C-alpha positions as CSV (number, residue, x, y, z in Angstrom):
1,M,0.0,0.0,0.0
2,A,1.4,3.4,-1.0
3,I,2.0,6.0,1.8
4,N,-0.5,8.3,0.2
5,D,-3.2,5.7,0.5
6,L,-3.0,6.0,4.2
7,Y,-3.6,9.8,4.2
8,K,-7.1,11.0,5.1
9,R,-8.7,14.4,5.7
10,C,-12.0,14.8,7.5
11,N,-15.0,15.5,5.2
12,I,-16.5,18.1,7.6
13,C,-13.5,19.9,9.0
14,I,-9.9,20.0,7.8
15,A,-8.2,17.8,10.4
16,D,-6.1,15.1,8.7
17,T,-3.9,12.2,9.6
18,T,-1.0,14.5,10.6
19,V,-3.0,15.0,13.8
20,P,-1.9,12.3,16.3
21,G,-4.7,10.0,17.6
22,I,-7.2,11.0,15.0
23,T,-9.6,8.3,13.6
24,F,-12.3,8.4,10.9
25,D,-15.7,6.7,10.7
26,S,-17.1,4.9,7.7
27,A,-18.5,8.3,6.4
28,G,-15.1,10.0,6.6
29,T,-15.9,12.1,9.6
30,C,-13.1,12.5,12.1
31,S,-13.1,11.6,15.8
32,L,-12.5,15.3,16.7
33,C,-15.7,16.3,15.0
34,H,-17.5,13.6,17.0
35,M,-15.9,14.8,20.2
36,H,-17.0,18.4,19.4
37,Q,-20.6,17.2,19.0
38,R,-20.4,15.6,22.4
39,W,-19.1,18.8,24.0
40,E,-21.8,20.8,22.3
41,R,-24.3,18.6,24.2
42,I,-22.5,19.0,27.5
43,F,-21.8,22.7,27.1
44,P,-24.8,24.3,25.3
45,N,-24.5,27.9,24.4
46,N,-28.3,28.4,24.1
47,Q,-30.8,29.3,26.8
48,A,-30.1,26.0,28.6
49,G,-26.4,26.9,28.6
50,A,-27.2,30.4,30.0
51,T,-29.1,28.8,32.8
52,I,-26.2,26.5,33.7
53,L,-23.8,29.4,33.5
54,Q,-25.9,31.6,35.8
55,T,-26.0,28.8,38.4
56,K,-22.3,28.4,38.3
57,L,-21.7,32.2,38.5
58,Q,-24.0,32.4,41.5
59,A,-22.0,29.7,43.2
60,I,-18.7,31.6,42.5
61,K,-20.3,34.8,44.0
62,K,-21.5,32.9,47.1
63,E,-18.1,31.4,47.6
64,G,-16.5,34.8,47.4
65,Q,-18.7,36.6,49.8
66,G,-16.8,38.6,52.4
67,K,-13.6,38.4,50.3
68,K,-11.9,41.0,48.2
69,Y,-12.1,38.9,45.0
70,D,-14.4,36.0,44.1
71,C,-12.3,34.6,41.2
72,I,-9.0,34.9,39.4
73,I,-8.8,35.5,35.6
74,G,-5.6,34.7,33.8
75,I,-5.1,37.4,31.1
76,S,-2.6,37.8,28.3
77,G,-3.8,40.8,26.4
78,G,-5.2,38.7,23.6
79,R,-8.8,38.6,22.4
80,D,-10.0,35.6,24.4
81,S,-8.8,36.6,27.9
82,M,-9.8,40.3,27.3
83,Y,-13.4,39.2,26.4
84,L,-13.6,37.0,29.4
85,L,-12.6,39.9,31.6
86,Y,-15.1,42.1,29.9
87,M,-17.9,39.6,30.4
88,A,-17.0,38.8,34.0
89,V,-16.9,42.5,35.1
90,V,-19.5,44.2,32.9
91,H,-22.1,41.5,32.4
92,W,-21.7,38.9,35.2
93,K,-20.7,41.5,37.9
94,L,-17.9,39.3,39.3
95,R,-15.0,40.8,41.3
96,P,-12.0,39.2,39.6
97,L,-8.3,39.6,40.3
98,A,-6.6,39.7,37.0
99,V,-3.3,37.7,36.9
100,H,-0.7,37.9,34.1
101,F,2.4,35.8,33.9
102,N,5.3,37.6,32.2
103,D,8.1,35.4,30.9
104,G,10.0,38.2,29.1
105,F,8.5,37.7,25.7
106,D,5.3,39.7,26.0
107,N,4.0,41.6,22.9
108,P,3.9,45.3,23.9
109,I,0.5,45.6,22.1
110,A,-1.0,43.0,24.4
111,G,0.5,44.7,27.4
112,E,-1.3,48.0,26.4
113,N,-4.5,46.0,26.0
114,M,-4.3,44.7,29.5
115,L,-3.5,48.1,31.0
116,K,-6.3,49.8,29.2
117,A,-8.8,47.1,30.1
118,V,-8.1,47.0,33.9
119,R,-8.1,50.8,34.1
120,K,-11.4,51.0,32.3
121,W,-13.1,48.4,34.5
122,N,-11.2,49.2,37.7
123,V,-9.8,45.7,38.1
124,E,-6.6,44.9,40.0
125,L,-3.9,43.5,37.7
126,R,-1.2,41.4,39.4
127,T,1.7,40.6,37.1
128,V,3.8,37.6,38.1
129,T,7.2,38.1,36.5
130,S,9.5,35.2,36.2
131,D,13.2,35.3,36.8
132,F,14.3,35.7,33.2
133,R,17.3,33.5,33.8
134,E,14.9,30.6,34.7
135,C,12.6,31.4,31.8
136,K,15.4,31.6,29.2
137,D,17.0,28.4,30.5
138,L,13.7,26.5,30.3
139,K,13.1,27.6,26.7
140,L,16.6,26.4,25.8
141,V,15.8,23.1,27.7
142,D,12.8,22.7,25.4
143,L,14.9,23.3,22.3
144,K,17.5,20.8,23.5
145,A,14.9,18.2,24.3
146,S,13.7,18.4,20.7
147,T,10.1,17.7,21.4
148,P,7.1,19.8,20.1
149,L,6.5,21.1,23.6
150,L,8.4,24.3,22.9
151,N,6.4,26.4,25.4
152,N,6.3,23.9,28.2
153,G,8.1,26.1,30.7
154,T,5.9,29.1,30.1
155,D,2.7,27.0,30.2
156,V,3.7,25.5,33.5
157,G,4.7,28.9,34.8
158,I,1.3,30.4,33.9
159,G,-0.6,27.6,35.6
160,A,1.6,27.8,38.7
161,A,1.2,31.5,38.9
162,L,-2.6,31.2,38.8
163,Y,-2.9,28.4,41.3
164,S,-0.3,29.9,43.8
165,T,-2.0,33.3,43.6
166,A,-5.4,31.7,44.2
167,Y,-4.0,29.9,47.2
168,K,-2.3,33.1,48.6
169,E,-5.6,35.1,48.3
170,G,-7.9,32.3,49.4
171,I,-9.7,32.4,46.0
172,K,-11.4,29.1,45.0
173,T,-12.1,29.6,41.3
174,I,-9.8,30.3,38.4
175,L,-11.5,31.4,35.1
176,F,-9.9,30.6,31.7
177,G,-10.8,32.4,28.5
178,Q,-10.8,29.3,26.3
179,S,-13.5,27.9,24.1
180,F,-13.5,24.6,22.2
181,R,-15.7,26.3,19.6
182,T,-12.9,28.6,18.5
183,E,-9.8,26.7,19.6
184,G,-10.6,23.1,19.3
185,I,-8.5,20.8,21.4
186,R,-4.8,20.2,20.7
187,P,-3.7,16.6,20.8
188,L,-1.5,15.5,23.7
189,A,1.4,14.7,21.4
190,W,1.5,18.4,20.5
191,A,0.5,20.0,23.7
192,Y,1.0,18.0,26.9
193,F,1.0,19.8,30.2
194,D,3.2,18.2,32.9
195,G,5.3,20.1,35.5
196,D,7.1,16.8,36.4
197,L,8.2,16.4,32.8
198,L,9.5,20.0,32.8
199,R,11.5,19.3,36.0
200,N,13.0,16.1,34.5
201,L,14.0,17.8,31.3
202,H,15.5,20.6,33.3
203,K,17.6,18.1,35.3
204,K,18.9,16.7,32.0
205,F,19.4,19.9,30.0
206,G,19.1,22.9,32.3
207,T,22.0,25.0,33.5
208,H,20.3,27.6,35.8
209,P,18.7,26.3,39.1
210,L,15.0,26.6,39.5
211,R,13.9,28.3,42.7
212,P,12.1,26.0,45.1
213,W,8.3,25.6,45.2
214,K,6.4,27.6,47.8
215,P,2.6,27.3,48.1
216,H,2.1,31.0,47.5
217,D,5.0,31.3,44.9
218,A,5.1,28.1,42.9
219,G,7.6,29.4,40.3
220,Y,7.8,26.7,37.6
221,H,6.5,23.8,39.8
222,L,3.1,22.4,38.9
223,G,3.4,18.6,38.8
224,V,1.1,15.9,40.1
225,K,2.0,16.6,43.7
226,E,1.4,20.3,43.4
227,M,-1.9,19.8,41.5
228,F,-3.1,17.5,44.3
229,F,-2.2,20.2,46.9
230,Y,-4.1,23.0,45.1
231,S,-7.0,21.0,43.7
232,V,-7.7,18.3,46.2
233,V,-6.4,19.7,49.5
234,H,-7.3,23.3,48.9
235,R,-10.2,22.8,46.5
236,I,-9.3,25.4,43.9
237,K,-11.4,24.9,40.8
238,V,-10.9,25.9,37.1
239,F,-13.9,27.0,35.0
240,S,-14.2,28.1,31.4
241,P,-17.4,30.2,31.2
242,L,-17.0,30.8,27.4
243,Y,-18.0,27.2,26.8
244,Y,-21.6,28.4,27.5
245,C,-21.4,31.6,25.5
246,R,-21.9,32.5,21.9
247,Y,-18.5,33.5,20.8
248,V,-17.9,35.0,17.3
249,K,-14.4,36.2,16.8
250,N,-15.1,39.3,14.7
251,E,-18.0,40.4,16.9
252,V,-15.9,40.0,20.0
253,Q,-13.1,42.1,18.5
254,D,-15.5,44.9,17.7
255,I,-16.9,44.9,21.2
256,L,-13.5,45.1,22.8
257,Q,-12.4,47.9,20.4
258,K,-15.4,50.0,21.4
259,E,-15.1,49.2,25.1
260,F,-11.5,50.1,25.7
261,G,-9.7,50.6,22.4
262,Y,-8.5,47.0,22.0
263,V,-5.8,46.5,19.4
264,H,-5.4,43.1,17.7
265,T,-1.9,41.7,18.0
266,G,-2.0,40.6,14.4
267,A,-2.5,36.8,14.9
268,H,-3.8,34.4,17.4
269,Y,-1.2,33.6,20.0
270,L,0.8,36.7,19.1
271,D,0.2,38.2,22.5
272,D,3.3,36.1,23.2
273,L,6.1,37.0,20.7
274,Y,7.7,33.6,21.3
275,W,4.9,32.0,19.3
276,S,6.4,33.3,16.1
277,L,9.4,31.0,16.7
278,I,7.3,28.1,18.0
279,T,5.0,28.2,14.9
280,Y,8.0,28.3,12.6
281,M,9.7,25.3,14.3
282,H,6.4,23.4,14.5
283,R,5.9,23.7,10.7
284,V,9.5,23.2,9.6
285,K,10.8,20.7,12.1
286,F,7.7,18.8,13.3
287,N,5.2,19.1,10.5
288,I,2.7,20.5,12.9
289,D,0.1,23.1,12.0
290,F,-2.2,24.2,14.9
291,R,-4.4,25.8,12.3
292,L,-5.8,22.4,11.5
293,I,-7.2,22.4,15.0
294,E,-8.2,26.0,15.2
295,Y,-9.8,26.4,11.7
296,S,-11.6,23.1,12.2
297,A,-13.2,24.5,15.3
298,F,-14.2,27.6,13.3
299,I,-15.8,25.4,10.6
300,R,-17.8,23.4,13.2
301,S,-19.0,26.6,14.9
302,G,-20.0,28.2,11.5
303,Q,-17.3,31.0,11.6
304,M,-15.3,29.7,8.6
305,T,-16.1,27.6,5.5
306,R,-14.1,24.5,4.8
307,A,-13.0,26.0,1.5
308,E,-11.7,29.1,3.2
309,A,-9.8,27.0,5.7
310,L,-8.2,24.8,3.0
311,K,-7.2,27.9,1.1
312,K,-5.6,29.5,4.2
313,I,-3.5,26.5,5.1
314,E,-2.0,26.3,1.6
315,Q,0.6,28.9,2.8
316,P,2.3,29.5,6.2
317,D,0.9,32.2,8.4
318,R,3.4,34.9,7.6
319,V,1.9,37.3,10.1
320,L,2.6,34.9,12.9
321,E,5.9,33.6,11.4
322,D,7.4,37.0,11.3
323,D,11.2,36.8,10.5
324,Q,12.0,39.9,12.5
325,I,10.2,38.6,15.6
326,I,11.8,35.1,15.2
327,S,15.3,36.8,15.1
328,L,14.3,38.9,18.2
329,C,13.4,35.8,20.1
330,I,16.6,34.0,19.2
331,K,18.6,37.1,20.3
332,R,16.6,37.2,23.6
333,L,17.5,33.6,24.2
334,G,21.1,34.6,24.1
335,I,22.1,32.3,21.3
336,T,23.3,32.8,17.7
337,R,21.3,31.9,14.6
338,H,23.8,29.1,14.0
339,E,23.1,27.6,17.5
340,F,19.4,27.9,16.8
341,D,19.8,26.0,13.5
342,T,21.6,23.2,15.3
343,Y,18.5,22.8,17.5
344,M,16.4,22.8,14.4
345,N,18.5,20.0,12.9
346,R,18.2,17.7,15.9
347,P,15.9,14.7,15.2
348,P,12.3,15.3,16.6
349,I,11.6,13.3,19.7
350,S,8.3,12.6,21.4
351,W,8.0,13.8,25.0
352,W,6.9,10.3,25.9
353,H,10.6,9.2,25.6
354,Y,11.5,11.4,28.6
355,P,10.4,10.7,32.2
356,N,6.9,12.1,32.7
357,S,3.8,11.7,34.9
358,Y,1.3,10.4,32.3
359,N,1.2,6.9,33.8
360,K,0.5,8.5,37.3
361,M,-2.3,10.5,35.7
362,K,-3.8,7.3,34.2
363,W,-3.5,5.6,37.6
364,A,-5.4,8.5,39.1
365,Q,-8.0,8.7,36.3
366,P,-10.9,7.7,38.6
367,L,-10.0,10.5,41.0
368,V,-9.6,13.0,38.1
369,W,-13.0,11.8,36.7
370,L,-14.6,12.5,40.1
371,M,-12.9,15.9,40.3
372,T,-14.2,16.7,36.8
373,R,-17.7,15.7,37.8
374,L,-17.4,18.0,40.8
375,G,-16.3,20.9,38.7
376,F,-12.6,21.1,39.6
377,F,-11.5,20.3,36.0
378,T,-13.3,20.7,32.7
379,Q,-14.7,17.8,30.7
380,V,-12.8,19.0,27.6
381,V,-9.4,18.7,29.5
382,Y,-10.4,15.3,30.9
383,D,-11.2,14.0,27.4
384,K,-8.0,15.4,26.0
385,Y,-5.9,13.4,28.5
386,F,-8.0,10.2,28.8
387,S,-10.4,9.9,25.8
388,I,-8.2,10.7,22.8
389,P,-5.2,8.4,22.0
390,F,-2.0,10.2,21.5
391,K,0.5,7.6,20.4
């Protein structure tokens, strides 16, 4: 059988066999579309969804009575997190503490968006700034490890900042501005979150010591043990309200522009300049295109036609893969272009080949399922880790 005979693309979205773990039914519809349909039933964005959302918001307000804040919202200055902050303050009348994790690669446009928004709505912004020596070292660790998890350090840093700030302030709910209807769900092979994996990679490839974990200042520590501490012992929940909302990208952008003068960063993910380098490396080294996931979500939610999506992916996203930004990122890492090219030329490796905590997660799956049912984790994240094969 020829290699091309094994290639398939979904007949509804544009996801294809380059997406790890994807399967197709006899009609040619992919497993990600079926998963999306299931989530549509679990998280309706109609009147039934509005009722569910209102019940959850009332619970958050009740939990926050007598406290300065009733929730934490992680913000980046991008469209999704800015819209969540807008909805939380203006429409839902929550009292959030906005938390931003700065790893030294922030887009200045996104920074201005955050400042304008919190000033407009009188929200406290707390910026958790990493030690740049740690951040830079962890990004180099990711390059040396040669896996697709090129932002593992920052992802763990963001999560650790949110959980440790919630612990410090006695806040029980963290809100995330994500929606499967506009982002889809990235396969684990491409986007696996594991603080224990990060620590193991740092032991192997790192050069700068990581500061130790403290409950109120977690740094870059958010493995299984720390997640148990925050989620099980201290009962801090995560919630994605936009799952229950109608979210149309262009409409949201217009609302934010009118509200506080929001300026689009030019591309999704570009609130973090490092995503220029990540996107370039994903395409060239790993044959990964996140647009397969994102555009497929837009197709399913009626915000893009399949023909439009197929046309767009014919060429790289040159706005996101900006050569000047990529050069800036390389310079900020303190390496030469030649050194960067040596990392590019290393053979790709799956994160699975390094010590990680996935088997511990599988062992704890019944507990995670129960925590999901109780609202500590979202069903989408549970399905990503336990319902979709990744190898």
